[in-house]
N, C-alpha and C positions, 0 to 999 in steps of 0.2 A: 387315739380318741378315748375319752373318759365319759361313759354314758350313764346317766341316771334315768331310769324308767319308772314312773309312778303309775303306770297303767299296765295291768296284766297282759292285755292284748298286744300292746306295743312291745312289752318284754318278749313275748313269743315271736314277734316279727324279728327283733334283734337276734334271737336264738336261731331262727330260720335263716337268717343272713350269715350264720356261722360267726357271730361276733360276741359270743358269750364272754369271752375273755376280756372284752372291753367294758363290760358292765361293772360299775363301781358302787351302785346303789339302786335299790328297788323299793316297791311298796310291800306292805305286809301281806297282800293278796297275790303277789307274784310267786307262783309255786310250780310253774311249768315252763320248760322241761326240768327234769331232775338236775341238770347241769348248772342251773342258776340258783339253786337253793342255798349255796354257800355265800351268796352276795348279801352284804348287810342291808337290812331294811331300815328306812328312814321315816316310816309312817306307822302309826298304830291307830286302831279304831277306838273310839270312845265307848262304843257299844260292844257287848260281848256277843258277837254275831254267831259264834260257834256253838254256844250252849243255850241261848234263848230260843223259845218257840217263835213261829212266824208272826203270831199276833203280838207277842211281847216286843219283837224287833220293830214291828210296824208302829206300835205305841211309842217306843223310845225314840224312833226317828222323828215322828211327828212332834213330840214334845220338844226335842232339841231344836228342830227347825222353827217351830213357833216361837221359841225363846231366843232365836237368833244366835244359837250356839253352834260351834263346829262339830262335825261328826267324826273328824280325824285330827290327830295331833301329828305335827311334823317335827321330827327331831333335828333341829337346826344344827346342833353340834356335829352329828353324824354326817349331815349334808356337807358341812364345811370340811370335815375330814375327808370326805370322798372327792372333793375338788372336781366336780364334773364340768366339762365344757359343752355338753349337750344335755338338756333335760327334756324328757318326753312326758307331757301331762295331757289333761283332757278338760273340756268344758261342756260335756254332754250331760252328765248326771252327777249332781252334788251329793247324792246318796252313795255313789259307787267309789269315789276316789277323791284325793286332794285336788282342789281347783287352782287355777293360775293365781288368783288373788292371794291365796295362802302362801304362795312362794315369794311374793314381792319382798318382804322384809328379809327372808333368808338369803335371797339372791344378792341383795345389796351387801351382805356380810361376807360374800365369797371373795377370794383373792382377785379373781377376774370374772366378769359377767359372762355366764354361759349362754349358749344359744337355746332359746325356749321354743319348743315345738308343741303347739297346742292342737290336740285332735278333737274333732267333733263329729264323728260318723253317725249317721242315722240310717244308712242303707248298706247293702252289700257292695255297691259301687264305691261308696265313700271308704269302706274298709280297704278295698283293693287299691284305691288311690293313695290311702294313707301308707300302704306298704312302700310305695314309691317315695312319698314325702320323707318317711323315716329313713329309708335307704340313702336318699340324697343328703339328709342332715348328718348322717354318720359316715359319710364318705364312701358309700358302697352302692352307687347308682346302678352299676352294671348288674350286681347281684340282685338288686331290687327289681330290675326289669325281668330278670330270669325267673325270680320267684313269682312275680305278677303273671307272667305267661303260663307258668305251671298251674297256678290257682285257677286262671281263666279256663285252661284246657280241661281241668277236672270238673268245673262247673258246667261247661259245655257238654261234657260226657254225661253228667248226671241228668241234665235237662233233656238231652236227646234220647235217653233210654226210657223215658216215662211212657206210660200207656195213654190211650185216648181218654179213658175214664179217670176223672179227677175226684178223689174223695173229698168230702166237705169236712173241714178240720176246725177244731177250736183248740187254742193253745193257752193254757193257764200259767201265768208267770209268777203268781203268788197264791198262797192257799188261804190265809186268814189275815185280812179279808181277801176275797178273790180278786185277781187282776188278770186282764187279758194282755197277752204279750203284744208288743208293738215294735217300732223301729224296723230292724232288718228281719225279724222272725216271719212276718207274713210273706216277705219276698223269698225267704228260704223255703217256705212251704210251697210257694208257686214254682220255684225252680225245681223242686223235688217231684212235682207232678200232682200237687194237691191244691185246694182252694181254702184259704183262711177266711172263714165267713164272719168273724167278729173283729179280727185285728185289722189295722190299717197301716200300710207301708209308710215309712218315714215319720209316723206319728208315735208319740210316747205311749207306753203301756197305760192302761186305765182300769179303774175299779169297776167291777161288774157284780152281778147277782146270779144265783143258781137259776132263777127264773129266765134270765136272758140266755143263759147257756142252754137250758132245756128247750126254750122256744126256738132256738137256732137249730136244734136237732142235728148235731153233727154225726157224720159217719165214724169219725175217729176223734177221740179226746186225748190230747197230749198234755201231760202234767210236767212242767219244767220250771220250778221255782228258781228265781234268779240267784245264782251263786251256789245252788244245792247240787250235791251228787245224788246218784240213784238211791243209795242207802239212807242218806239224810232225809230225802223226800219220803221214803217208805217209813222211816221212824216218825216223821211228822204226821203222816197220814194215820199211822197207828195211834198216835196221841189224840188226834182229832176224833177218830172213830170211838175211842174209849171215853171221850169227854162229852161234847155236846153235839157234834156233827155226825150224823149217820151217813158217812161217806159210802159205805157198802151199798146202802139202799139207793143212793144217788147214782153211783157208778153202774148199778145193775141196768140202767137205761142204755148203756153203750157197751156192746160186746167187744169193741176194740178201744181199749184205754191203755196208754203206755206211759210209764214213768221214764223220763230221760235225764241223762247227765247234763244239766243245764250249765253247770260251772265250766265244763270242758268245751261244749259244742254250741251253746246258744247265748250265754250271757255276755261273753267277752268278744268285742269286735276285733278279731284277729284271724290269722290263717285257719284256725280250727273251726271257724264258721263253715268252711268248705267241707270239712269232715261232717259237720252237722247236716248239711244238705244231702250228702251221700247217705248218711244214716236215715234221714227221712225218706229218701227215695227207696231204700231197702224195706222200709215199713209200709209205704204206700203201695209199692209194686214189687213184692218179693218173688222175683224170678231169677233163678229157681228158689223155692222155699228154703229157708235156712234158720238155724238156731241163732237167737240173739245173744250178744255178749252182755251178760248181766251187769257189767260195769258201765255199759253205754245205755242200755235200755232194757226194761222188763215189761212184759204184758201183764197188766193188772187185772185180777179177777176178784170177785167179792170174797171168795174163800181165801185167797192169798191175803187180802187185806185183813180179814178176821184173824188169821194166824198172826200177822204182823202186830195187830193190836194187843195180842196176848203176850208178846215177847217182852 
């Protein structure tokens, strides 16, 4: 089997099925696990997402979309050279990855037409069922069922160990402008033993205001910008603090504010969403108390933010 995965979450499924050696092409954002990083990328972003600030990325995306332009370039020659017989793509978010319509011309130029598997998950259950779909498409149905059972067992354990008290939670998926996380994130919060008071399961993320967040009065504020690591989020918060947004004053309202690795555990609909649920459960109900892994999550304080803004 020659597999091309244009979706990071799908690439992680292929790796979890122990089929990394069958990957012949991936997208520019497929960076996990380490074993897939040698696979050629056939996609590049039009926007410099790694160096621009969150507000600059937002402006660039809106400008390109309003002009009817693509956010990603597909390297058709590399795709032809890869000669895939299965292509995994998505039609959920046109801001996140190449969409099926971009593949039409490239596919017609391939020696033989590959099987196209289009993913459109909006919930945890969709992600779990996509594990089975991907496994079947790449000829690993039995492995897919085994992986599915393992993921379900972990989710069951995370949800049965929660306490009766459910903290009220707000999840911020973008910083400038502010966005409330949607799709599977509210469900992840619920599975971990919390209540997402502004997000809506199966619904897209949406723009919000600090007034709405403040009026909601959450017990816990989670900062998880889409595609960002903990360190990149801290860097962005420091930039905002030193420019026009007094984040330290805003965050002083919530004694429990966490910055999370969204890129690994919340942005990508793949197996590591289960890791994200387990991480949230450990934050909401830390029994026994334990130190956080700073690569996964850090508890944010106003003094911490002030230090970051001076770095």
